[in-house]
C-alpha positions as CSV (number, residue, x, y, z in Angstrom):
1,M,137.1,159.5,144.5
2,A,136.1,155.9,144.0
3,I,134.2,154.1,146.7
4,K,135.9,150.9,147.7
5,K,133.8,147.9,148.6
6,S,134.3,146.5,152.0
7,A,136.1,143.2,152.5
8,A,132.9,141.5,153.5
9,S,131.2,142.7,150.4
10,R,134.1,141.5,148.2
11,R,134.0,138.0,149.9
12,K,130.3,137.8,149.4
13,S,130.5,138.6,145.7
14,A,133.5,136.3,145.3
15,G,131.6,133.4,147.0
16,K,128.6,134.1,144.7
17,R,130.9,134.0,141.6
18,N,132.5,130.8,142.9
19,R,129.1,129.1,143.3
20,Q,128.1,130.2,139.8
21,N,131.4,128.9,138.4
22,R,130.9,125.5,140.2
23,F,127.3,125.3,138.9
24,S,128.5,126.1,135.3
25,M,131.3,123.5,135.6
26,F,128.7,121.0,136.9
27,L,126.4,121.7,134.0
28,A,129.3,121.5,131.5
29,V,130.5,118.1,132.9
30,T,126.9,116.8,133.0
31,V,126.3,117.7,129.3
32,V,129.6,116.1,128.3
33,V,128.8,112.9,130.2
34,I,125.3,112.8,128.6
35,L,126.8,113.3,125.1
36,M,129.4,110.6,125.7
37,A,126.8,108.2,126.9
38,A,124.6,108.9,123.9
39,I,127.6,108.5,121.5
40,S,128.5,105.2,123.2
41,V,125.0,103.8,122.8
42,I,124.9,104.9,119.2
43,S,128.3,103.4,118.6
44,V,127.3,100.0,120.0
45,R,124.2,100.0,117.9
46,L,126.1,100.9,114.7
47,T,128.7,98.3,115.5
48,A,126.0,95.6,115.8
49,E,124.4,96.8,112.6
50,L,127.8,96.7,110.8
51,E,128.5,93.2,111.9
52,R,125.0,92.1,110.7
53,K,125.5,93.7,107.3
54,E,129.0,92.2,107.0
55,K,127.5,88.7,107.6
56,I,124.9,89.4,105.0
57,K,127.6,90.6,102.6
58,T,129.6,87.4,103.2
59,D,126.6,85.2,102.7
60,L,125.7,87.0,99.4
61,E,129.3,86.7,98.2
62,A,129.2,83.0,98.9
63,Q,125.9,82.7,97.0
64,I,127.4,84.7,94.1
65,A,130.3,82.3,93.9
66,V,127.9,79.3,93.9
67,E,125.8,80.8,91.1
68,Q,128.8,81.7,89.0
69,E,130.0,78.1,89.3
70,R,126.5,76.9,88.3
71,A,126.5,79.3,85.3
72,K,129.9,77.8,84.2
73,E,128.4,74.3,84.4
74,L,125.4,75.4,82.4
75,E,127.6,76.9,79.7
76,E,129.6,73.7,79.5
77,Y,126.4,71.6,79.3
78,E,125.0,73.9,76.6
79,K,128.2,73.3,74.5
80,Y,127.9,69.6,75.2
81,V,124.3,69.5,74.1
82,E,125.2,70.9,70.7
83,T,127.8,68.1,70.0
84,D,127.1,65.1,67.8
85,Q,128.1,62.9,70.7
86,Y,125.1,64.1,72.8
87,K,122.7,63.9,69.9
88,E,123.8,60.3,69.3
89,K,123.4,59.5,73.0
90,V,119.9,60.9,73.1
91,A,118.9,59.1,69.9
92,R,120.1,55.7,71.3
93,E,118.8,56.1,74.9
94,K,115.5,57.9,74.4
95,L,114.5,57.1,70.9
96,G,115.9,53.6,70.7
97,M,117.7,54.2,67.4
98,V,120.7,52.2,66.2
99,K,123.3,52.7,63.5
100,D,123.1,50.8,60.3
101,G,124.6,47.3,60.7
102,E,124.5,47.3,64.5
103,I,122.9,44.3,66.3
104,V,120.9,45.0,69.4
105,F,120.9,42.4,72.2
106,E,118.2,42.6,74.8
107,N,118.4,40.9,78.2
108,Q,115.5,38.4,78.6
109,D,115.5,38.7,82.4
110,T,114.6,42.4,82.5
111,R,111.3,41.9,80.6
């Protein structure tokens, strides 16, 4: 025959289990709250870092566009430098050369 526990003994062990369950729930909730707080802090930091990197990316893209435009201008200038028109301009302005039969007039006031 099995021995039955008394009602007082059952209440005592039920109260003990109840306290253990409450403590376990408290620990579980505390751990979840701590994890959520940590995730929130990390999320805020990562969001700030993302915004900073997006700004850097935007600045670099703008700089790339400026440099690409400058490269186009340099290519156009390079083509212009190879033309006879440019060579003639340099010969006239920097070397003081004239074509055969041209008459050069100089302003007396600038001397």
